[in-house]
mmCIF file of the N, C-alpha and C atoms, coordinates in Angstrom:
data_MODEL
# 
_entry.id   MODEL 
# 
loop_
_atom_site.group_PDB 
_atom_site.id 
_atom_site.type_symbol 
_atom_site.label_atom_id 
_atom_site.label_alt_id 
_atom_site.label_comp_id 
_atom_site.label_asym_id 
_atom_site.label_entity_id 
_atom_site.label_seq_id 
_atom_site.pdbx_PDB_ins_code 
_atom_site.Cartn_x 
_atom_site.Cartn_y 
_atom_site.Cartn_z 
_atom_site.occupancy 
_atom_site.B_iso_or_equiv 
_atom_site.pdbx_formal_charge 
_atom_site.auth_seq_id 
_atom_site.auth_comp_id 
_atom_site.auth_asym_id 
_atom_site.auth_atom_id 
_atom_site.pdbx_PDB_model_num 
ATOM 1   N N  . MET A 1 1  ? 103.098 111.368 105.318 1.00 0.00 ? 1  MET A N  1 
ATOM 2   C CA . MET A 1 1  ? 102.639 112.654 105.821 1.00 0.00 ? 1  MET A CA 1 
ATOM 3   C C  . MET A 1 1  ? 101.888 112.417 107.099 1.00 0.00 ? 1  MET A C  1 
ATOM 4   N N  . ASN A 1 2  ? 102.154 113.216 108.086 1.00 0.00 ? 2  ASN A N  1 
ATOM 5   C CA . ASN A 1 2  ? 101.482 113.200 109.365 1.00 0.00 ? 2  ASN A CA 1 
ATOM 6   C C  . ASN A 1 2  ? 100.026 113.611 109.193 1.00 0.00 ? 2  ASN A C  1 
ATOM 7   N N  . GLN A 1 3  ? 99.108  112.909 109.881 1.00 0.00 ? 3  GLN A N  1 
ATOM 8   C CA . GLN A 1 3  ? 97.671  113.235 109.734 1.00 0.00 ? 3  GLN A CA 1 
ATOM 9   C C  . GLN A 1 3  ? 97.295  114.621 110.167 1.00 0.00 ? 3  GLN A C  1 
ATOM 10  N N  . ALA A 1 4  ? 98.168  115.328 110.912 1.00 0.00 ? 4  ALA A N  1 
ATOM 11  C CA . ALA A 1 4  ? 97.802  116.657 111.373 1.00 0.00 ? 4  ALA A CA 1 
ATOM 12  C C  . ALA A 1 4  ? 98.412  117.753 110.465 1.00 0.00 ? 4  ALA A C  1 
ATOM 13  N N  . GLN A 1 5  ? 98.978  117.370 109.358 1.00 0.00 ? 5  GLN A N  1 
ATOM 14  C CA . GLN A 1 5  ? 99.569  118.350 108.436 1.00 0.00 ? 5  GLN A CA 1 
ATOM 15  C C  . GLN A 1 5  ? 98.629  118.630 107.274 1.00 0.00 ? 5  GLN A C  1 
ATOM 16  N N  . THR A 1 6  ? 98.888  119.756 106.630 1.00 0.00 ? 6  THR A N  1 
ATOM 17  C CA . THR A 1 6  ? 98.149  120.055 105.425 1.00 0.00 ? 6  THR A CA 1 
ATOM 18  C C  . THR A 1 6  ? 99.125  120.108 104.250 1.00 0.00 ? 6  THR A C  1 
ATOM 19  N N  . MET A 1 7  ? 98.611  120.001 103.079 1.00 0.00 ? 7  MET A N  1 
ATOM 20  C CA . MET A 1 7  ? 99.441  119.982 101.858 1.00 0.00 ? 7  MET A CA 1 
ATOM 21  C C  . MET A 1 7  ? 99.484  121.362 101.259 1.00 0.00 ? 7  MET A C  1 
ATOM 22  N N  . THR A 1 8  ? 100.554 121.621 100.579 1.00 0.00 ? 8  THR A N  1 
ATOM 23  C CA . THR A 1 8  ? 100.684 122.851 99.792  1.00 0.00 ? 8  THR A CA 1 
ATOM 24  C C  . THR A 1 8  ? 99.827  122.734 98.521  1.00 0.00 ? 8  THR A C  1 
ATOM 25  N N  . LEU A 1 9  ? 99.539  123.876 97.933  1.00 0.00 ? 9  LEU A N  1 
ATOM 26  C CA . LEU A 1 9  ? 98.772  123.878 96.696  1.00 0.00 ? 9  LEU A CA 1 
ATOM 27  C C  . LEU A 1 9  ? 99.557  123.118 95.607  1.00 0.00 ? 9  LEU A C  1 
ATOM 28  N N  . HIS A 1 10 ? 100.871 123.249 95.591  1.00 0.00 ? 10 HIS A N  1 
ATOM 29  C CA . HIS A 1 10 ? 101.755 122.579 94.607  1.00 0.00 ? 10 HIS A CA 1 
ATOM 30  C C  . HIS A 1 10 ? 101.618 121.065 94.816  1.00 0.00 ? 10 HIS A C  1 
ATOM 31  N N  . GLU A 1 11 ? 101.613 120.549 96.023  1.00 0.00 ? 11 GLU A N  1 
ATOM 32  C CA . GLU A 1 11 ? 101.461 119.147 96.276  1.00 0.00 ? 11 GLU A CA 1 
ATOM 33  C C  . GLU A 1 11 ? 100.130 118.651 95.789  1.00 0.00 ? 11 GLU A C  1 
ATOM 34  N N  . LYS A 1 12 ? 99.046  119.399 96.016  1.00 0.00 ? 12 LYS A N  1 
ATOM 35  C CA . LYS A 1 12 ? 97.716  119.028 95.571  1.00 0.00 ? 12 LYS A CA 1 
ATOM 36  C C  . LYS A 1 12 ? 97.654  118.982 94.044  1.00 0.00 ? 12 LYS A C  1 
ATOM 37  N N  . PHE A 1 13 ? 98.246  119.942 93.396  1.00 0.00 ? 13 PHE A N  1 
ATOM 38  C CA . PHE A 1 13 ? 98.296  119.955 91.916  1.00 0.00 ? 13 PHE A CA 1 
ATOM 39  C C  . PHE A 1 13 ? 99.022  118.703 91.397  1.00 0.00 ? 13 PHE A C  1 
ATOM 40  N N  . ALA A 1 14 ? 100.134 118.327 92.066  1.00 0.00 ? 14 ALA A N  1 
ATOM 41  C CA . ALA A 1 14 ? 100.899 117.129 91.684  1.00 0.00 ? 14 ALA A CA 1 
ATOM 42  C C  . ALA A 1 14 ? 100.090 115.873 91.755  1.00 0.00 ? 14 ALA A C  1 
ATOM 43  N N  . ILE A 1 15 ? 99.349  115.761 92.823  1.00 0.00 ? 15 ILE A N  1 
ATOM 44  C CA . ILE A 1 15 ? 98.474  114.568 93.057  1.00 0.00 ? 15 ILE A CA 1 
ATOM 45  C C  . ILE A 1 15 ? 97.371  114.573 91.990  1.00 0.00 ? 15 ILE A C  1 
ATOM 46  N N  . THR A 1 16 ? 96.771  115.735 91.739  1.00 0.00 ? 16 THR A N  1 
ATOM 47  C CA . THR A 1 16 ? 95.764  115.845 90.710  1.00 0.00 ? 16 THR A CA 1 
ATOM 48  C C  . THR A 1 16 ? 96.269  115.469 89.348  1.00 0.00 ? 16 THR A C  1 
ATOM 49  N N  . ALA A 1 17 ? 97.494  115.885 88.999  1.00 0.00 ? 17 ALA A N  1 
ATOM 50  C CA . ALA A 1 17 ? 98.076  115.534 87.732  1.00 0.00 ? 17 ALA A CA 1 
ATOM 51  C C  . ALA A 1 17 ? 98.341  114.076 87.618  1.00 0.00 ? 17 ALA A C  1 
ATOM 52  N N  . LYS A 1 18 ? 98.825  113.454 88.705  1.00 0.00 ? 18 LYS A N  1 
ATOM 53  C CA . LYS A 1 18 ? 99.048  111.991 88.699  1.00 0.00 ? 18 LYS A CA 1 
ATOM 54  C C  . LYS A 1 18 ? 97.760  111.255 88.480  1.00 0.00 ? 18 LYS A C  1 
ATOM 55  N N  . ALA A 1 19 ? 96.683  111.712 89.155  1.00 0.00 ? 19 ALA A N  1 
ATOM 56  C CA . ALA A 1 19 ? 95.384  111.071 88.973  1.00 0.00 ? 19 ALA A CA 1 
ATOM 57  C C  . ALA A 1 19 ? 94.894  111.216 87.567  1.00 0.00 ? 19 ALA A C  1 
ATOM 58  N N  . ARG A 1 20 ? 95.074  112.405 87.063  1.00 0.00 ? 20 ARG A N  1 
ATOM 59  C CA . ARG A 1 20 ? 94.585  112.655 85.657  1.00 0.00 ? 20 ARG A CA 1 
ATOM 60  C C  . ARG A 1 20 ? 95.273  111.731 84.651  1.00 0.00 ? 20 ARG A C  1 
ATOM 61  N N  . GLU A 1 21 ? 96.571  111.364 84.874  1.00 0.00 ? 21 GLU A N  1 
ATOM 62  C CA . GLU A 1 21 ? 97.234  110.438 83.970  1.00 0.00 ? 21 GLU A CA 1 
ATOM 63  C C  . GLU A 1 21 ? 96.555  109.085 83.986  1.00 0.00 ? 21 GLU A C  1 
ATOM 64  N N  . PHE A 1 22 ? 96.086  108.664 85.103  1.00 0.00 ? 22 PHE A N  1 
ATOM 65  C CA . PHE A 1 22 ? 95.391  107.362 85.173  1.00 0.00 ? 22 PHE A CA 1 
ATOM 66  C C  . PHE A 1 22 ? 94.004  107.473 84.486  1.00 0.00 ? 22 PHE A C  1 
ATOM 67  N N  . LYS A 1 23 ? 93.375  108.606 84.658  1.00 0.00 ? 23 LYS A N  1 
ATOM 68  C CA . LYS A 1 23 ? 92.057  108.773 83.996  1.00 0.00 ? 23 LYS A CA 1 
ATOM 69  C C  . LYS A 1 23 ? 92.226  108.799 82.484  1.00 0.00 ? 23 LYS A C  1 
ATOM 70  N N  . ASP A 1 24 ? 93.242  109.528 82.016  1.00 0.00 ? 24 ASP A N  1 
ATOM 71  C CA . ASP A 1 24 ? 93.518  109.599 80.572  1.00 0.00 ? 24 ASP A CA 1 
ATOM 72  C C  . ASP A 1 24 ? 93.859  108.233 80.004  1.00 0.00 ? 24 ASP A C  1 
ATOM 73  N N  . ALA A 1 25 ? 94.482  107.354 80.822  1.00 0.00 ? 25 ALA A N  1 
ATOM 74  C CA . ALA A 1 25 ? 94.812  106.024 80.383  1.00 0.00 ? 25 ALA A CA 1 
ATOM 75  C C  . ALA A 1 25 ? 93.646  105.032 80.547  1.00 0.00 ? 25 ALA A C  1 
ATOM 76  N N  . GLY A 1 26 ? 92.532  105.557 81.022  1.00 0.00 ? 26 GLY A N  1 
ATOM 77  C CA . GLY A 1 26 ? 91.327  104.721 81.184  1.00 0.00 ? 26 GLY A CA 1 
ATOM 78  C C  . GLY A 1 26 ? 91.264  103.928 82.455  1.00 0.00 ? 26 GLY A C  1 
ATOM 79  N N  . ASN A 1 27 ? 92.127  104.224 83.408  1.00 0.00 ? 27 ASN A N  1 
ATOM 80  C CA . ASN A 1 27 ? 92.126  103.485 84.690  1.00 0.00 ? 27 ASN A CA 1 
ATOM 81  C C  . ASN A 1 27 ? 91.396  104.330 85.719  1.00 0.00 ? 27 ASN A C  1 
ATOM 82  N N  . MET A 1 28 ? 90.092  104.239 85.680  1.00 0.00 ? 28 MET A N  1 
ATOM 83  C CA . MET A 1 28 ? 89.229  105.026 86.536  1.00 0.00 ? 28 MET A CA 1 
ATOM 84  C C  . MET A 1 28 ? 89.337  104.592 88.007  1.00 0.00 ? 28 MET A C  1 
ATOM 85  N N  . GLU A 1 29 ? 89.561  103.319 88.240  1.00 0.00 ? 29 GLU A N  1 
ATOM 86  C CA . GLU A 1 29 ? 89.708  102.842 89.624  1.00 0.00 ? 29 GLU A CA 1 
ATOM 87  C C  . GLU A 1 29 ? 90.833  103.477 90.317  1.00 0.00 ? 29 GLU A C  1 
ATOM 88  N N  . GLU A 1 30 ? 91.997  103.552 89.643  1.00 0.00 ? 30 GLU A N  1 
ATOM 89  C CA . GLU A 1 30 ? 93.227  104.165 90.253  1.00 0.00 ? 30 GLU A CA 1 
ATOM 90  C C  . GLU A 1 30 ? 93.014  105.714 90.341  1.00 0.00 ? 30 GLU A C  1 
ATOM 91  N N  . TYR A 1 31 ? 92.384  106.278 89.353  1.00 0.00 ? 31 TYR A N  1 
ATOM 92  C CA . TYR A 1 31 ? 92.113  107.692 89.350  1.00 0.00 ? 31 TYR A CA 1 
ATOM 93  C C  . TYR A 1 31 ? 91.248  108.065 90.606  1.00 0.00 ? 31 TYR A C  1 
ATOM 94  N N  . GLU A 1 32 ? 90.251  107.287 90.850  1.00 0.00 ? 32 GLU A N  1 
ATOM 95  C CA . GLU A 1 32 ? 89.369  107.605 91.969  1.00 0.00 ? 32 GLU A CA 1 
ATOM 96  C C  . GLU A 1 32 ? 90.016  107.313 93.303  1.00 0.00 ? 32 GLU A C  1 
ATOM 97  N N  . ARG A 1 33 ? 90.846  106.301 93.329  1.00 0.00 ? 33 ARG A N  1 
ATOM 98  C CA . ARG A 1 33 ? 91.603  105.924 94.579  1.00 0.00 ? 33 ARG A CA 1 
ATOM 99  C C  . ARG A 1 33 ? 92.557  107.063 94.988  1.00 0.00 ? 33 ARG A C  1 
ATOM 100 N N  . ILE A 1 34 ? 93.252  107.583 93.987  1.00 0.00 ? 34 ILE A N  1 
ATOM 101 C CA . ILE A 1 34 ? 94.253  108.620 94.232  1.00 0.00 ? 34 ILE A CA 1 
ATOM 102 C C  . ILE A 1 34 ? 93.519  109.904 94.758  1.00 0.00 ? 34 ILE A C  1 
ATOM 103 N N  . LEU A 1 35 ? 92.416  110.227 94.083  1.00 0.00 ? 35 LEU A N  1 
ATOM 104 C CA . LEU A 1 35 ? 91.685  111.432 94.534  1.00 0.00 ? 35 LEU A CA 1 
ATOM 105 C C  . LEU A 1 35 ? 91.078  111.308 95.961  1.00 0.00 ? 35 LEU A C  1 
ATOM 106 N N  . ARG A 1 36 ? 90.605  110.056 96.283  1.00 0.00 ? 36 ARG A N  1 
ATOM 107 C CA . ARG A 1 36 ? 90.002  109.816 97.535  1.00 0.00 ? 36 ARG A CA 1 
ATOM 108 C C  . ARG A 1 36 ? 91.026  109.699 98.637  1.00 0.00 ? 36 ARG A C  1 
ATOM 109 N N  . GLN A 1 37 ? 92.113  108.956 98.434  1.00 0.00 ? 37 GLN A N  1 
ATOM 110 C CA . GLN A 1 37 ? 93.035  108.607 99.477  1.00 0.00 ? 37 GLN A CA 1 
ATOM 111 C C  . GLN A 1 37 ? 94.246  109.560 99.592  1.00 0.00 ? 37 GLN A C  1 
ATOM 112 N N  . GLU A 1 38 ? 94.612  110.170 98.517  1.00 0.00 ? 38 GLU A N  1 
ATOM 113 C CA . GLU A 1 38 ? 95.832  110.984 98.558  1.00 0.00 ? 38 GLU A CA 1 
ATOM 114 C C  . GLU A 1 38 ? 95.493  112.478 98.610  1.00 0.00 ? 38 GLU A C  1 
ATOM 115 N N  . LEU A 1 39 ? 94.456  112.921 97.966  1.00 0.00 ? 39 LEU A N  1 
ATOM 116 C CA . LEU A 1 39 ? 94.095  114.296 97.980  1.00 0.00 ? 39 LEU A CA 1 
ATOM 117 C C  . LEU A 1 39 ? 93.215  114.599 99.222  1.00 0.00 ? 39 LEU A C  1 
ATOM 118 N N  . PRO A 1 40 ? 93.610  115.523 100.081 1.00 0.00 ? 40 PRO A N  1 
ATOM 119 C CA . PRO A 1 40 ? 92.773  115.746 101.300 1.00 0.00 ? 40 PRO A CA 1 
ATOM 120 C C  . PRO A 1 40 ? 91.432  116.293 100.967 1.00 0.00 ? 40 PRO A C  1 
ATOM 121 N N  . LEU A 1 41 ? 90.404  115.736 101.685 1.00 0.00 ? 41 LEU A N  1 
ATOM 122 C CA . LEU A 1 41 ? 89.062  116.261 101.561 1.00 0.00 ? 41 LEU A CA 1 
ATOM 123 C C  . LEU A 1 41 ? 89.043  117.585 102.289 1.00 0.00 ? 41 LEU A C  1 
ATOM 124 N N  . ALA A 1 42 ? 88.460  118.604 101.642 1.00 0.00 ? 42 ALA A N  1 
ATOM 125 C CA . ALA A 1 42 ? 88.402  119.913 102.288 1.00 0.00 ? 42 ALA A CA 1 
ATOM 126 C C  . ALA A 1 42 ? 87.661  119.819 103.632 1.00 0.00 ? 42 ALA A C  1 
ATOM 127 N N  . PRO A 1 43 ? 88.157  120.547 104.611 1.00 0.00 ? 43 PRO A N  1 
ATOM 128 C CA . PRO A 1 43 ? 87.567  120.441 105.954 1.00 0.00 ? 43 PRO A CA 1 
ATOM 129 C C  . PRO A 1 43 ? 86.043  120.714 105.988 1.00 0.00 ? 43 PRO A C  1 
ATOM 130 N N  . TYR A 1 44 ? 85.615  121.713 105.235 1.00 0.00 ? 44 TYR A N  1 
ATOM 131 C CA . TYR A 1 44 ? 84.178  122.029 105.231 1.00 0.00 ? 44 TYR A CA 1 
ATOM 132 C C  . TYR A 1 44 ? 83.360  120.872 104.629 1.00 0.00 ? 44 TYR A C  1 
ATOM 133 N N  . LEU A 1 45 ? 83.892  120.147 103.637 1.00 0.00 ? 45 LEU A N  1 
ATOM 134 C CA . LEU A 1 45 ? 83.204  119.004 103.070 1.00 0.00 ? 45 LEU A CA 1 
ATOM 135 C C  . LEU A 1 45 ? 83.216  117.832 104.035 1.00 0.00 ? 45 LEU A C  1 
ATOM 136 N N  . ALA A 1 46 ? 84.341  117.623 104.699 1.00 0.00 ? 46 ALA A N  1 
ATOM 137 C CA . ALA A 1 46 ? 84.426  116.559 105.712 1.00 0.00 ? 46 ALA A CA 1 
ATOM 138 C C  . ALA A 1 46 ? 83.415  116.799 106.826 1.00 0.00 ? 46 ALA A C  1 
ATOM 139 N N  . GLU A 1 47 ? 83.348  118.014 107.273 1.00 0.00 ? 47 GLU A N  1 
ATOM 140 C CA . GLU A 1 47 ? 82.385  118.340 108.368 1.00 0.00 ? 47 GLU A CA 1 
ATOM 141 C C  . GLU A 1 47 ? 80.934  118.130 107.878 1.00 0.00 ? 47 GLU A C  1 
ATOM 142 N N  . PHE A 1 48 ? 80.629  118.529 106.681 1.00 0.00 ? 48 PHE A N  1 
ATOM 143 C CA . PHE A 1 48 ? 79.312  118.309 106.085 1.00 0.00 ? 48 PHE A CA 1 
ATOM 144 C C  . PHE A 1 48 ? 78.969  116.841 106.029 1.00 0.00 ? 48 PHE A C  1 
ATOM 145 N N  . ALA A 1 49 ? 79.921  116.052 105.518 1.00 0.00 ? 49 ALA A N  1 
ATOM 146 C CA . ALA A 1 49 ? 79.705  114.626 105.363 1.00 0.00 ? 49 ALA A CA 1 
ATOM 147 C C  . ALA A 1 49 ? 79.529  113.947 106.729 1.00 0.00 ? 49 ALA A C  1 
ATOM 148 N N  . LYS A 1 50 ? 80.307  114.454 107.734 1.00 0.00 ? 50 LYS A N  1 
ATOM 149 C CA . LYS A 1 50 ? 80.125  113.891 109.072 1.00 0.00 ? 50 LYS A CA 1 
ATOM 150 C C  . LYS A 1 50 ? 78.717  114.128 109.589 1.00 0.00 ? 50 LYS A C  1 
ATOM 151 N N  . LYS A 1 51 ? 78.217  115.322 109.388 1.00 0.00 ? 51 LYS A N  1 
ATOM 152 C CA . LYS A 1 51 ? 76.902  115.677 109.897 1.00 0.00 ? 51 LYS A CA 1 
ATOM 153 C C  . LYS A 1 51 ? 75.771  114.971 109.132 1.00 0.00 ? 51 LYS A C  1 
ATOM 154 N N  . ARG A 1 52 ? 75.928  114.873 107.824 1.00 0.00 ? 52 ARG A N  1 
ATOM 155 C CA . ARG A 1 52 ? 74.876  114.334 106.987 1.00 0.00 ? 52 ARG A CA 1 
ATOM 156 C C  . ARG A 1 52 ? 74.885  112.795 106.860 1.00 0.00 ? 52 ARG A C  1 
ATOM 157 N N  . LEU A 1 53 ? 76.160  112.239 106.738 1.00 0.00 ? 53 LEU A N  1 
ATOM 158 C CA . LEU A 1 53 ? 76.293  110.841 106.442 1.00 0.00 ? 53 LEU A CA 1 
ATOM 159 C C  . LEU A 1 53 ? 76.864  110.022 107.588 1.00 0.00 ? 53 LEU A C  1 
ATOM 160 N N  . GLY A 1 54 ? 77.424  110.737 108.582 1.00 0.00 ? 54 GLY A N  1 
ATOM 161 C CA . GLY A 1 54 ? 77.940  110.100 109.732 1.00 0.00 ? 54 GLY A CA 1 
ATOM 162 C C  . GLY A 1 54 ? 79.444  109.863 109.692 1.00 0.00 ? 54 GLY A C  1 
ATOM 163 N N  . PRO A 1 55 ? 80.126  109.761 110.823 1.00 0.00 ? 55 PRO A N  1 
ATOM 164 C CA . PRO A 1 55 ? 81.540  109.522 110.847 1.00 0.00 ? 55 PRO A CA 1 
ATOM 165 C C  . PRO A 1 55 ? 81.973  108.178 110.246 1.00 0.00 ? 55 PRO A C  1 
ATOM 166 N N  . ASP A 1 56 ? 81.161  107.142 110.397 1.00 0.00 ? 56 ASP A N  1 
ATOM 167 C CA . ASP A 1 56 ? 81.481  105.850 109.853 1.00 0.00 ? 56 ASP A CA 1 
ATOM 168 C C  . ASP A 1 56 ? 81.633  105.909 108.352 1.00 0.00 ? 56 ASP A C  1 
ATOM 169 N N  . PHE A 1 57 ? 80.794  106.702 107.692 1.00 0.00 ? 57 PHE A N  1 
ATOM 170 C CA . PHE A 1 57 ? 80.878  106.821 106.226 1.00 0.00 ? 57 PHE A CA 1 
ATOM 171 C C  . PHE A 1 57 ? 82.244  107.359 105.830 1.00 0.00 ? 57 PHE A C  1 
ATOM 172 N N  . LEU A 1 58 ? 82.702  108.372 106.555 1.00 0.00 ? 58 LEU A N  1 
ATOM 173 C CA . LEU A 1 58 ? 84.029  108.935 106.223 1.00 0.00 ? 58 LEU A CA 1 
ATOM 174 C C  . LEU A 1 58 ? 85.152  107.954 106.433 1.00 0.00 ? 58 LEU A C  1 
ATOM 175 N N  . VAL A 1 59 ? 85.095  107.213 107.533 1.00 0.00 ? 59 VAL A N  1 
ATOM 176 C CA . VAL A 1 59 ? 86.123  106.257 107.824 1.00 0.00 ? 59 VAL A CA 1 
ATOM 177 C C  . VAL A 1 59 ? 86.120  105.099 106.777 1.00 0.00 ? 59 VAL A C  1 
ATOM 178 N N  . LYS A 1 60 ? 84.987  104.558 106.520 1.00 0.00 ? 60 LYS A N  1 
ATOM 179 C CA . LYS A 1 60 ? 84.901  103.460 105.577 1.00 0.00 ? 60 LYS A CA 1 
ATOM 180 C C  . LYS A 1 60 ? 85.178  103.814 104.170 1.00 0.00 ? 60 LYS A C  1 
ATOM 181 N N  . SER A 1 61 ? 84.907  105.073 103.808 1.00 0.00 ? 61 SER A N  1 
ATOM 182 C CA . SER A 1 61 ? 85.146  105.542 102.415 1.00 0.00 ? 61 SER A CA 1 
ATOM 183 C C  . SER A 1 61 ? 86.596  105.720 102.151 1.00 0.00 ? 61 SER A C  1 
ATOM 184 N N  . GLY A 1 62 ? 87.436  105.838 103.130 1.00 0.00 ? 62 GLY A N  1 
ATOM 185 C CA . GLY A 1 62 ? 88.902  105.954 102.913 1.00 0.00 ? 62 GLY A CA 1 
ATOM 186 C C  . GLY A 1 62 ? 89.346  107.345 102.502 1.00 0.00 ? 62 GLY A C  1 
ATOM 187 N N  . PHE A 1 63 ? 88.557  108.360 102.785 1.00 0.00 ? 63 PHE A N  1 
ATOM 188 C CA . PHE A 1 63 ? 88.976  109.725 102.396 1.00 0.00 ? 63 PHE A CA 1 
ATOM 189 C C  . PHE A 1 63 ? 90.200  110.131 103.252 1.00 0.00 ? 63 PHE A C  1 
ATOM 190 N N  . ASN A 1 64 ? 91.020  110.954 102.621 1.00 0.00 ? 64 ASN A N  1 
ATOM 191 C CA . ASN A 1 64 ? 92.141  111.562 103.311 1.00 0.00 ? 64 ASN A CA 1 
ATOM 192 C C  . ASN A 1 64 ? 91.618  112.744 104.130 1.00 0.00 ? 64 ASN A C  1 
ATOM 193 N N  . LEU A 1 65 ? 91.587  112.572 105.407 1.00 0.00 ? 65 LEU A N  1 
ATOM 194 C CA . LEU A 1 65 ? 91.054  113.525 106.330 1.00 0.00 ? 65 LEU A CA 1 
ATOM 195 C C  . LEU A 1 65 ? 92.086  114.424 107.034 1.00 0.00 ? 65 LEU A C  1 
ATOM 196 N N  . SER A 1 66 ? 93.290  114.459 106.511 1.00 0.00 ? 66 SER A N  1 
ATOM 197 C CA . SER A 1 66 ? 94.361  115.155 107.182 1.00 0.00 ? 66 SER A CA 1 
ATOM 198 C C  . SER A 1 66 ? 94.092  116.648 107.395 1.00 0.00 ? 66 SER A C  1 
ATOM 199 N N  . GLU A 1 67 ? 93.509  117.306 106.432 1.00 0.00 ? 67 GLU A N  1 
ATOM 200 C CA . GLU A 1 67 ? 93.209  118.773 106.604 1.00 0.00 ? 67 GLU A CA 1 
ATOM 201 C C  . GLU A 1 67 ? 92.099  119.029 107.598 1.00 0.00 ? 67 GLU A C  1 
ATOM 202 N N  . ALA A 1 68 ? 91.108  118.097 107.615 1.00 0.00 ? 68 ALA A N  1 
ATOM 203 C CA . ALA A 1 68 ? 90.044  118.222 108.608 1.00 0.00 ? 68 ALA A CA 1 
ATOM 204 C C  . ALA A 1 68 ? 90.597  118.014 110.001 1.00 0.00 ? 68 ALA A C  1 
ATOM 205 N N  . GLU A 1 69 ? 91.506  117.045 110.165 1.00 0.00 ? 69 GLU A N  1 
ATOM 206 C CA . GLU A 1 69 ? 92.141  116.815 111.439 1.00 0.00 ? 69 GLU A CA 1 
ATOM 207 C C  . GLU A 1 69 ? 92.991  117.979 111.886 1.00 0.00 ? 69 GLU A C  1 
ATOM 208 N N  . ALA A 1 70 ? 93.677  118.619 110.921 1.00 0.00 ? 70 ALA A N  1 
ATOM 209 C CA . ALA A 1 70 ? 94.518  119.784 111.224 1.00 0.00 ? 70 ALA A CA 1 
ATOM 210 C C  . ALA A 1 70 ? 93.622  120.911 111.684 1.00 0.00 ? 70 ALA A C  1 
ATOM 211 N N  . GLU A 1 71 ? 92.482  121.075 111.081 1.00 0.00 ? 71 GLU A N  1 
ATOM 212 C CA . GLU A 1 71 ? 91.607  122.184 111.423 1.00 0.00 ? 71 GLU A CA 1 
ATOM 213 C C  . GLU A 1 71 ? 90.741  121.966 112.666 1.00 0.00 ? 71 GLU A C  1 
ATOM 214 N N  . PHE A 1 72 ? 90.222  120.711 112.794 1.00 0.00 ? 72 PHE A N  1 
ATOM 215 C CA . PHE A 1 72 ? 89.285  120.458 113.889 1.00 0.00 ? 72 PHE A CA 1 
ATOM 216 C C  . PHE A 1 72 ? 89.907  119.658 115.028 1.00 0.00 ? 72 PHE A C  1 
ATOM 217 N N  . GLY A 1 73 ? 91.109  119.088 114.884 1.00 0.00 ? 73 GLY A N  1 
ATOM 218 C CA . GLY A 1 73 ? 91.695  118.319 115.905 1.00 0.00 ? 73 GLY A CA 1 
ATOM 219 C C  . GLY A 1 73 ? 91.582  116.815 115.587 1.00 0.00 ? 73 GLY A C  1 
ATOM 220 N N  . GLN A 1 74 ? 92.452  115.989 116.098 1.00 0.00 ? 74 GLN A N  1 
ATOM 221 C CA . GLN A 1 74 ? 92.514  114.581 115.746 1.00 0.00 ? 74 GLN A CA 1 
ATOM 222 C C  . GLN A 1 74 ? 91.274  113.802 116.112 1.00 0.00 ? 74 GLN A C  1 
ATOM 223 N N  . ASN A 1 75 ? 90.604  114.127 117.127 1.00 0.00 ? 75 ASN A N  1 
ATOM 224 C CA . ASN A 1 75 ? 89.388  113.369 117.498 1.00 0.00 ? 75 ASN A CA 1 
ATOM 225 C C  . ASN A 1 75 ? 88.104  114.002 117.047 1.00 0.00 ? 75 ASN A C  1 
ATOM 226 N N  . TRP A 1 76 ? 88.133  114.836 116.056 1.00 0.00 ? 76 TRP A N  1 
ATOM 227 C CA . TRP A 1 76 ? 86.968  115.608 115.595 1.00 0.00 ? 76 TRP A CA 1 
ATOM 228 C C  . TRP A 1 76 ? 85.814  114.717 115.138 1.00 0.00 ? 76 TRP A C  1 
ATOM 229 N N  . LEU A 1 77 ? 86.113  113.498 114.666 1.00 0.00 ? 77 LEU A N  1 
ATOM 230 C CA . LEU A 1 77 ? 85.078  112.606 114.180 1.00 0.00 ? 77 LEU A CA 1 
ATOM 231 C C  . LEU A 1 77 ? 84.245  112.076 115.337 1.00 0.00 ? 77 LEU A C  1 
ATOM 232 N N  . ASN A 1 78 ? 84.829  111.980 116.527 1.00 0.00 ? 78 ASN A N  1 
ATOM 233 C CA . ASN A 1 78 ? 84.156  111.432 117.698 1.00 0.00 ? 78 ASN A CA 1 
ATOM 234 C C  . ASN A 1 78 ? 83.441  112.507 118.525 1.00 0.00 ? 78 ASN A C  1 
ATOM 235 N N  . LYS A 1 79 ? 83.527  113.737 118.099 1.00 0.00 ? 79 LYS A N  1 
ATOM 236 C CA . LYS A 1 79 ? 82.950  114.827 118.894 1.00 0.00 ? 79 LYS A CA 1 
ATOM 237 C C  . LYS A 1 79 ? 81.530  115.166 118.441 1.00 0.00 ? 79 LYS A C  1 
# 
């Protein structure tokens, strides 16, 4: 997926269902990885984290920032 695209609600539900399967199987590490890396962080949460925790936190945490980039532009972390 291109970093400037957003996901449909159906795609988000599919990712959440996949993550839930790992959680139900007791694999919390994979559950958390999927939610962090595959499910886009809501733009308002990404902007809040940028202001409160800094851009480096977002980059190092590995969050999927595709929707924030679609809303704020590709270089929004550096602005």
